[in-house]
C-alpha positions in Angstrom: 25.3 32.5 92.2 22.3 29.6 91.1 20.9 32.5 89.2 24.2 32.5 87.3 24.5 29.0 86.9 20.6 28.7 85.2 20.9 32.0 82.9 23.5 30.0 80.8 21.3 26.7 80.5 18.1 28.9 79.5 19.8 30.5 76.8 21.1 27.3 75.6 17.3 25.7 75.6 16.2 28.8 73.5 18.7 28.9 71.0 17.7 24.9 70.7 14.1 25.4 70.4 15.0 28.1 67.6 17.1 25.6 65.5 14.3 23.0 65.9 12.2 25.2 64.7 14.0 26.5 61.3 14.9 22.7 60.9 11.0 22.0 60.6 10.6 24.7 58.3 13.1 23.7 55.8 12.6 20.3 55.8 8.6 21.1 55.2 9.8 23.0 52.1 11.6 20.2 50.9 8.6 18.2 51.3 6.4 21.0 49.7 8.8 20.9 46.8 9.1 17.2 46.3 5.4 16.7 46.2 5.3 19.4 43.7 7.5 18.1 41.1 5.9 14.8 41.4 2.5 15.9 41.0 4.1 17.9 37.8 5.9 14.7 36.3 2.6 12.7 36.7 0.8 15.5 35.2 3.2 15.4 31.9 3.2 11.7 31.6 -0.7 11.8 31.5 -0.9 14.9 29.4 -2.4 14.0 26.0 -0.6 14.5 22.8 -0.4 17.7 21.2 -3.6 18.5 19.1 -2.0 20.2 16.6 -0.3 18.0 13.5 2.5 20.2 13.3 3.8 19.9 16.8 2.7 16.5 17.0 5.0 15.9 13.9 7.8 17.6 15.6 7.9 15.5 18.8 7.9 12.4 16.6 10.9 13.4 14.9 12.7 13.4 17.5 14.2 10.2 17.3 14.6 8.7 13.9 16.9 5.5 12.4 18.5 5.5 9.3 16.6 3.3 6.4 17.3 2.3 2.7 14.4 2.3 0.4 13.9 -0.5 -2.5 15.2 2.5 -4.9 18.3 2.5 -3.2 17.6 6.0 -1.3 18.5 6.3 2.2 16.7 8.6 4.7 16.3 9.3 8.4 12.8 8.4 9.6 10.9 8.9 12.9 11.0 5.9 15.7 7.4 6.8 16.3 5.6 7.2 12.8 1.9 8.7 13.4 0.9 10.5 10.2 1.5 8.9 6.6 0.2 9.8 3.2 0.3 7.3 0.5 0.9 8.0 -3.2 -0.8 5.0 -4.4 -3.8 2.8 -4.4 -1.9 -0.6 -3.2 -0.2 1.3 -0.6 -3.6 2.7 0.7 -5.0 -1.0 0.7 -2.1 -2.5 2.6 -2.4 0.3 5.2 -5.8 -1.3 6.0 -5.3 -4.8 5.6 -2.6 -3.8 8.5 -5.5 -2.1 10.5 -3.4 0.8 10.7 -6.0 3.5 8.5 -6.1 5.5 11.8 -2.0 6.4 10.9 -3.3 7.2 7.1 -3.4 11.6 7.2 -4.0 11.5 3.4 -4.0 9.4 0.0 -4.8 9.9 -3.7 -7.7 10.5 -5.8 -7.1 6.9 -7.1 -7.2 5.2 -3.9 -10.7 3.3 -3.7 -10.0 0.0 -1.8 -11.2 0.1 0.9 -14.3 2.3 0.1 -13.5 4.4 3.6 -10.0 5.7 1.6 -12.1 7.7 -0.5 -13.0 9.7 2.5 -9.1 10.4 3.3 -7.6 14.0 2.2 -6.5 13.6 -0.9 -3.3 15.1 -2.4 -4.1 14.7 -6.1 -2.8 12.2 -8.6 -0.5 9.6 -8.0 1.4 10.6 -11.4 1.2 14.3 -10.1 0.6 14.9 -6.6 0.3 18.1 -5.3 3.7 18.3 -2.7 1.8 21.8 -1.0 -1.0 19.2 -0.3 1.1 16.9 1.3 3.5 19.1 3.1 0.1 20.5 4.5 -0.7 17.0 5.9 2.3 17.3 8.1 3.7 13.5 7.7 6.1 11.8 9.2 6.7 9.5 6.5 5.0 9.5 2.7 5.2 5.9 0.8 5.4 5.6 -2.7 6.0 2.8 -5.2 7.8 2.6 -8.4 5.0 0.6 -10.3 3.1 4.0 -10.3 4.4 7.0 -8.8 7.4 9.2 -10.1 10.8 9.3 -8.8 10.9 13.0 -9.2 7.9 13.2 -6.6 10.0 11.1 -3.8 13.2 13.6 -5.1 11.6 16.6 -4.5 10.1 15.6 -0.9 13.0 14.4 0.2 14.9 17.7 -0.4 12.6 19.7 1.6 12.8 17.2 4.5 10.1 14.9 4.0 11.1 11.3 4.3 9.8 9.1 1.5 10.0 5.4 1.3 9.5 3.9 -1.9 9.2 0.5 -2.5 9.6 -1.9 -5.8 7.9 -5.3 -6.0 8.5 -7.3 -8.9 7.6 -11.0 -7.6 5.0 -11.8 -5.0 7.9 -12.3 -2.6 8.5 -8.5 -3.5 5.3 -7.9 -2.6 5.0 -9.5 0.9 8.4 -8.5 1.8 7.3 -4.8 0.9 4.1 -5.3 3.4 6.1 -6.4 5.9 8.6 -3.5 5.6 5.7 -1.3 5.8 4.4 -2.4 8.7 7.8 -2.3 10.6 8.1 1.4 9.6 4.5 2.2 11.1 5.5 0.3 14.4 3.5 -2.8 13.6 5.5 -5.6 12.8 3.9 -7.8 14.6 0.5 -7.3 12.3 2.8 -7.4 9.2 4.4 -10.9 10.3 0.7 -12.4 10.8 -0.6 -10.7 7.4 2.3 -11.9 5.4 2.0 -15.6 7.2 -1.6 -15.6 6.1 -1.0 -14.8 2.5 2.0 -17.3 2.0 0.0 -19.6 3.3 -2.5 -19.2 0.7 0.0 -19.1 -2.0 1.6 -22.4 -0.7 -2.0 -24.0 -1.1 -2.3 -22.8 -4.4 1.1 -24.3 -5.6 0.2 -27.7 -4.0 -3.2 -27.6 -6.0 -1.1 -26.7 -9.3 2.4 -28.1 -9.1 1.5 -31.2 -11.5 -0.5 -29.1 -14.1 0.9 -27.7 -17.3 1.1 -23.6 -17.0 -2.3 -22.0 -19.5 -0.6 -19.6 -21.8 -2.4 -16.4 -21.8 -2.0 -12.9 -23.4 -2.9 -10.2 -20.0 -4.0 -6.9 -21.6 -2.6 -4.3 -19.8 -4.1 -1.8 -22.3 -6.3 -2.7 -25.2 -5.7 0.0 -27.7 -3.1 0.4 -28.8 -2.3 -3.4 -27.2 0.1 -3.5 -24.4 1.1 -6.4 -22.4 3.3 -7.3 -19.6 7.1 -8.2 -19.5 8.9 -11.0 -17.4 9.8 -8.8 -14.8 6.8 -7.3 -13.2 4.6 -8.4 -10.6 1.8 -9.4 -12.4 4.1 -11.6 -14.3 5.2 -13.4 -11.3 1.1 -13.3 -9.9 0.3 -15.1 -13.2 2.6 -17.9 -12.5 1.0 -18.3 -9.0 -2.3 -18.8 -10.5 -0.7 -21.6 -13.1 -0.3 -19.5 -15.9 2.5 -17.7 -18.1 2.4 -14.9 -20.4 3.2 -15.7 -24.0 4.9 -11.9 -24.5 8.5 -12.4 -23.9 10.4 -9.1 -23.2 12.4 -7.4 -20.8 10.6 -4.4 -21.0 7.8 -4.0 -18.0 4.7 -2.7 -20.4 5.5 -3.7 -23.7 3.3 -2.4 -27.1 2.5 -5.8 -29.1 1.1 -6.2 -32.3 -2.0 -8.3 -33.0 -0.1 -10.3 -35.9 2.2 -11.9 -32.9 -0.6 -12.4 -31.1 -2.1 -14.2 -33.8 0.9 -16.1 -34.4 1.1 -17.2 -30.5 -1.9 -18.3 -30.2 -2.7 -17.8 -26.1 -5.2 -20.5 -24.7 -6.8 -17.4 -22.8 -7.0 -13.5 -22.8 -6.9 -11.8 -19.4 -8.4 -8.3 -19.3 -9.1 -6.4 -16.3 -11.8 -3.6 -16.0 -9.7 -0.6 -15.3 -7.4 -1.1 -18.3 -10.2 -0.9 -20.9 -11.4 1.9 -22.8 -15.1 2.6 -22.7 -16.1 1.3 -26.1 -14.0 -1.9 -25.5 -16.2 -2.8 -23.0 -19.1 -2.2 -25.4 -17.6 -4.8 -27.7 -15.5 -7.1 -25.2 -18.6 -9.9 -25.8 -18.2 -9.4 -29.2 -14.8 -10.2 -30.1 -15.9 -12.8 -32.7 -17.1 -9.6 -34.9 -13.5 -7.6 -34.6 -10.9 -8.2 -37.0 -7.9 -10.3 -35.9 -9.2 -11.0 -32.7 -11.6 -13.5 -34.2 -8.6 -15.2 -35.3 -7.6 -15.9 -31.9 -8.6 -19.9 -30.7 -9.1 -18.6 -27.5 -11.9 -16.2 -29.2 -13.3 -18.7 -30.7 -13.5 -21.3 -27.7 -14.7 -18.4 -25.2 -11.4 -18.3 -23.2 -11.4 -14.6 -22.7 -11.5 -14.0 -19.0 -12.1 -10.8 -17.0 -9.9 -10.6 -14.2 -10.2 -8.6 -10.8 -8.6 -5.3 -11.1 -7.0 -6.3 -7.9 -4.4 -8.0 -10.3 -3.0 -4.9 -11.2 -2.3 -3.7 -7.7 0.8 -5.3 -5.7 -1.2 -5.5 -2.4 -2.8 -7.9 -0.1 -5.8 -8.1 -2.8 -4.0 -9.4 -5.3 -4.0 -12.7 -3.7 -7.6 -12.9 -3.9 -7.4 -11.9 -7.7 -4.5 -15.1 -7.9 -6.7 -17.6 -6.2 -9.8 -16.4 -8.4 -7.8 -16.6 -11.8 -6.4 -19.9 -10.9 -9.9 -21.4 -10.6 -11.1 -20.2 -13.8 -8.0 -21.5 -15.6 -7.5 -24.7 -13.7 -11.3 -25.5 -12.5 -10.7 -29.2 -12.4 -7.5 -28.6 -9.7 -10.3 -27.6 -7.5 -14.0 -28.8 -8.1 -15.2 -25.4 -8.7 -15.4 -22.3 -10.6 -14.1 -18.8 -10.4 -17.8 -17.7 -10.6 -18.4 -19.4 -7.1 -15.4 -17.1 -5.3 -16.6 -14.0 -7.1 -20.5 -13.8 -6.8 -20.3 -10.1 -7.8 -18.5 -10.2 -11.2 -15.4 -9.0 -9.4 -14.2 -12.2 -12.1 -16.0 -13.5 -14.9 -15.4 -15.6 -18.0 -16.7 -13.3 -20.9 -16.5 -13.5 -25.1 -19.7 -15.4 -25.7 -22.9 -13.8 -25.0 -24.3 -10.7 -23.8 -21.8 -8.6 -21.3 -23.0 -9.0 -17.7 -25.0 -6.2 -16.5 -23.5 -3.6 -14.4 -21.8 -0.2 -14.6 -19.3 0.7 -17.2 -15.6 1.6 -16.6 -14.2 4.7 -18.2 -11.1 6.2 -17.8 -12.4 8.6 -15.1 -13.3 5.4 -12.8 -9.4 5.7 -11.0 -7.1 3.0 -13.1 -4.4 1.1 -11.0 -2.3 2.5 -13.5 -3.2 5.9 -14.7 -0.5 6.7 -17.3 -2.5 4.3 -19.3 -5.9 6.2 -19.1 -5.3 8.8 -22.1 -4.0 8.9 -25.3 -1.6 11.8 -24.1 -0.1 9.0 -21.6 0.2 5.9 -23.3 3.4 6.9 -25.0 5.3 7.9 -21.5 3.7 4.4 -19.7 7.0 2.0 -20.2 9.2 4.6 -18.4 6.8 5.7 -15.7 5.5 2.3 -14.8 8.7 0.8 -13.8 
C-alpha cells in the first residue's frame, strides 16, 4: 500500500523535471535569438555607407522635401544631399566657401576658383554641359544659375528625374540669399548663416564709409568689341552701387550693346574693365587707349581713370565682396586712406591706362571667362538672351 502511494509521487516529480528542462531550453533559445538580433542591429548601425555612388544616391532619395527654386520650378530634393554637380563657377566657388567641397561630385571646365575646383570631374561647359556626364556622377542635386546656364539644361535634367535648383540673383541681397539657400539645401544652414553674416558685415562697413560721398559714374565693360555693358537690374550694377559707383548706361536689357558715340556723350568718370571679358588683342593696347579712335575722346582715358577690376566682379559669389571692397578703395581712396594696390598685391585689381602694361600672362578667350557666351564672335549675338 505504501508503494502505491509513492508511485504517483515519483511520476509527478519526473513530469515536473521534464517540464522544467523544456522551459529552460526554450528560455535559452529566446535569449540567444534576442542577442543575435541585437548584434545584427548594431552591425547595421555601424556599417559604412554604400561605396557605390548609385546605391548611395538611391538611399539618399528615400526621404525628400519639396522646394521651389528662384525660377519657379518645383521639385523634390533629397533631405540628405551628399553628391552635388555645379554648373557654374560662382556656384562652385560658393560650395568651397561653405566648406562643402567634399560633396562636390563634379563641375564645369570653367570652374577655376579655388584652384582645387579644376581637379574635380568636369561635365563640359556652362552653356552646353553633357547630360550623360552629369547623370554618370549620380548627383542628388544639380545647381545652376540664370546668369550663365541655359534653361533647357535644367528642363532636360528635370525630365529624367534629376533635381536642378536654379538661382537667379540680381542684387547683392540676392547673392547672399542664394548662398544661404544653397547651404540649407546641402544640410549646412549654420555654416551658411555664418558666412552670410560675415559678408553682410563687410558690406555694411562699406556703406558706412561711402554713404556721404558722391557716386562715381562708370562704364563697366562686359565685352570690348562689340562694346557690351550692363543693365540696371544685374547683380553687377548693384555691386557697383555698394562700391560707391553707378553705371552711366540706363537699360532694361541685362547686357546691352552700347555705341562709343553714346559713351563719349555721357563721359564716365571711370572705365572699369575685367580681364575675362577682353579679347587678347585688347590687352595689348589697353595701356594705349590714348591712341585709339573715340576712346581718346574720353576724359577718363585722358586722366588715366581706367580700372582693371577683379574677375570676381562678374561672379555672384562670396568673392564678389572682395572685388567690391577693392573697387571702392580704388574709386574712393580718400574714404579709406589707402588704395586698391594695397588690397591686391597680385595685380587682381589695378589701375591701367597710362604707361606700360603690367607684366603677367595675357588672358585669352580660352582662359575660362565667367560669361563664356561672350567668348567668341559666334556667341556674341545670343549673349543678351543667354545671360539673364
